[in-house]
Structure formats: structure tokens, C-alpha cells
N, C-alpha and C positions, 0 to 999 in steps of 0.2 A: 257665237263669240262676242264678248262684251269688252268695252273700253270704259275706263273711268275718266270723266272730265274733271276740270279743276275744282268743280263744286262737289265732287264725290258721286255724281249720278252716273249710272250705267248706260252705255250706248252700245249698239251692235254695228258691225261692219256695214250692213245694208243701209242702215239709218244714216250713218256718216257719209256713205257714198251718195245717197239721195240728197242730203243737205248740201254737200259740195256741189252736186249738179244744180240744185236750186240757186246756189250762190254764184253760178257762172262757170264752174270748173267742169266743163262738158267734154274736154278732150280725153281720150283714153290713150295713155302712154305705155310703152314697153321699153325694154333695154335689149339691145342687139349690137354686137361688136363694139362694146364700150361706149355706146352712144344711146341717149334717150331718143326714142323713136316715136313719131306720131304717124302711124300707118295710113290714116285717112288722107293725109296731105303729102306723105312721102318725105316730110321734113325731119332732119335729125339735129340733135343738140349735144354739144360737148358740155362737161360738168360745169365749166365756168359760165355757160349760158343758161344755167338753171338756178332758180330760187325755190327752195322748199318752204312754203308758207307755213305749214304745220304738218305734223304727223301723228298718227295714232296707232298704238299697239294693242292688239286684241289677244286675249288668252282664252283657250278652250275651257269650257266648264268642267270637263271630266279628265282631260288629258292636257298637261302643260306643253306637250309637243305640238298640239293642235292650236298653233298661234299664227297671227298674221299681222302685217303692218300696212297702213295706208298712208301714202304720201299725197299731200296737197301741193300742187306744182304750178309755178308760173315760169314761162320762158322769157328770154331777153326780147322776143318780138311780140310778147303779149298774149301768147297762147296759155290758156288755163285749163288744167285737167288734173287727173289722178292717176296713181299707179298703186296697185295692191300686190303684195307678195306674201309668201309664207314667211314666218319669223322662226329663226332657230335652225334645227336640223334639216328641215325641208326647204329652206330658203334657196332661191336662185342665186348662186354665187356671182353671176354677172350683175344682177341688180344690186346686190350688197356692195360689190367693188365700185360700181358707178356712184352710188350715194356716198361712199367713203371719200370720193374724189370731189364731191360737191362741197364747196366752202360755205355757201350761203344757205344754211339750214337753221331755221327758227322753230322754237317751240313756244307758242304764245301763252302768256299767263292768262289773259282773257281769251278764252277759247272761241273757235270758230262757230260753235253751236251753243244755243241756249240751254240752260239747265233743264232736266227732265221735269215735266209738269209746268214749265213756264209758258206763258202766252206771249206771242210777239208784241203785244201792246204793253207788256210788263205786268199784267195780272195773271193769276193762276186760276 
């Protein structure tokens, strides 16, 4: 599955998850009983305690129903991580309902990841 960043370059879900991890978004979140959960710590968050820094939608190459979404998340206590879900017909309705309740969702114009082919120093 691939996502297109603001510069038109294709990225896949694995790449985006790895880059998020490299940028300190190491927590793995889930949604259970209308709360964002961090299973490793046992901590739960209500929608108003969550900030979605960015999100990426990925579409399957051969099947439009083979889609997913990756949320890049920060919580009010500073925990940073990700949550991936199917997008569309196979999406978890609990995840969708939770993120509908989150008011603080941003989609950055200057994305979280450098363009394909760019070098961290600015050269290609």
C-alpha cells in the first residue's frame, strides 16, 4: 500500500511507521471501550486528551477496498505513538468513532517525512 506525500512522492505504510518510530513516535496505541489505550502502560486517554499530529491514508494497488490509515498521535501527558487501522469497509468502527470525537486533528502541509530521494542533509 502506498501513500502520496505533499510533494507527490509515494510512501508505504511500513516506511511511514518506521519514520514515525525514528522520530520518537514509539508507543503502539489501540482503541477499546471508546478510549485510546496504551497497553504497555495500562494508560487510557479520552478524545480530548489526544492530538493527532498527522495522518496518512494508503490505498491498495489492485483493490480500492485494501486501504488503511495511519495516525501519528501525541497525548496530553507527552506519550507519542501511532495507530494503524483499515480504511473503508474493513475499518474498525470503534477506531473511527474515537477519531471522530478527537477535535485536535491536523494534516500538515509540510509533512512529517522528507520527499522520496531526498537526503537528510538536503542533497539527493
